[in-house]
N, C-alpha and C positions, 0 to 999 in steps of 0.2 A: 120374235121381236114384237113389241107392243105397237099397235097401229099408229100411235101418235109419235113414236120415236123416229127420228130422222137418222138414217145411216148413210154416210158418204164414203165411197171408196174411190181412191185416186190411184191410177197406175203410176208408180214411182219410177220403175225402170224395168228393163229386160236385161238379164245377165247371161252371158255366154261363158261356158266353162271351157278352158283350153289347157293344153300342155305347154303352150308358148305364149304367155301374156304379152311379151314385147312384140312378137311378130303380128299377133292379131290386133293389138292396139295400134300398131303402125299402119296396118291395112285400113282400119276404120278412120284414123286420122287423115290418111291420104284420100279416101273416098269422100269424107264429109268436109274436110277442111277445118275440123274442130280439133283443138289440142286437148288431149286427155289430162285429167287430174290423176296423179299417181300417189295415193296416200301410202302405198306399200308396194314392194316388188311383186306381190301376189295379186294385186287388184288395180284396176283402172276404171275411170268413169269419163264418158264423153257426154257432156251436158249440152243439149240443144234447147231451143226456145220452148219446145213442147214435150220433151221427154229425155230420159237418160239411157244410154246404152252402157252397161257395165261389163267388164271383162275380168273374170276371176280364174285363178290358177286351179288346176286339179287338186293341188295341195290344200285348198280351202274347203273342198267337198266334205271331209270328215267333220268339219265344224258344224255342219248342218245334219248330215246323216251319212255315214260311210256308204259308198256305192250308189248314192242317190242321183248323181249326175255323171255323165260320161262324155268326154270331149269328142268332137268330130263325128257324132252319131245322129245328128239331126236330119230328118227328111220330111218334116211337117211344117216347120215355121219359116216365115220369110220376114227378115228384118227390113222395115221400110223407112225411107227418108224422103220427106217432101223437099224438093229443090226448086229454085226459081226457074231453071231452064234445063230440062233433062237432056236436050240435044247438046247443049254446051258442056254439060257434065260428061256425056259420052265422048265428046271430042277431047276434053281435058284428060280423061282417064285413058283413052286410046287402048293400047295393048298392054298397059301396066296392070290390068286386072283381068281375071277370067270372065269374059262376057258370055252369058247364057243366051240372051235374046234382047233384041231392041236396038234402038228405041222404036217403040210401036205404040199405037193408040189402042187402048183397051175399050171394050164395049161400055164400060161404066164411066168413060170420059177422062181417064188419066192416060198421059203419055208416059210410058215406063221403059226403063233400062234395067234388065235383070242381070246381076253379076253374082259370082260365088266368092265367098271369103276363103282364106287359106285353109280353114277347117272344114269347108264344104257347105256352110250355111248359105242359103240364097239371100241376096240383098237386092231390094227393089228401090231404085231411085225414080221418083215420079214427079210429074208436074200436071196438075189438073188443067185440062184444056177446054172443057165445055163449061157453060155457066152453072150447070147442076153440080158438076164435080168441084168447081171452084167454091160454090156455096157450101158443099159438104166439108171441104177442107178448111173453110173459114178464110179463104184468100180473096174473096170478093170485096 
């Protein structure tokens, strides 16, 4: 790249591949309170103020590259949602989701609730509680 050329990259979305788009979309609608757009039975998008979570069917994988994604096989990523009050979210969700831990305050200043979606992906709902964490999150 030429030194005077400006290159801007923007994270557009994170997509989860699943065998059951309806089930996974319903889970994320329940957890976030966001209604998904469903342009096709094979695809859904939950658009938030800062980013989009997409849910795609395993039937869409060959459109990119056959065998390139596998549902319910993630053990590295955590999908994170910034919420106004993580303790209120924990109360609202109660035992309707699989809770992994929390709410607990992390050393970096976020209060977090870690749950697991129906395909096994970790989901972190968090609220920045220290001034530094609020500044990083842009909530100050």
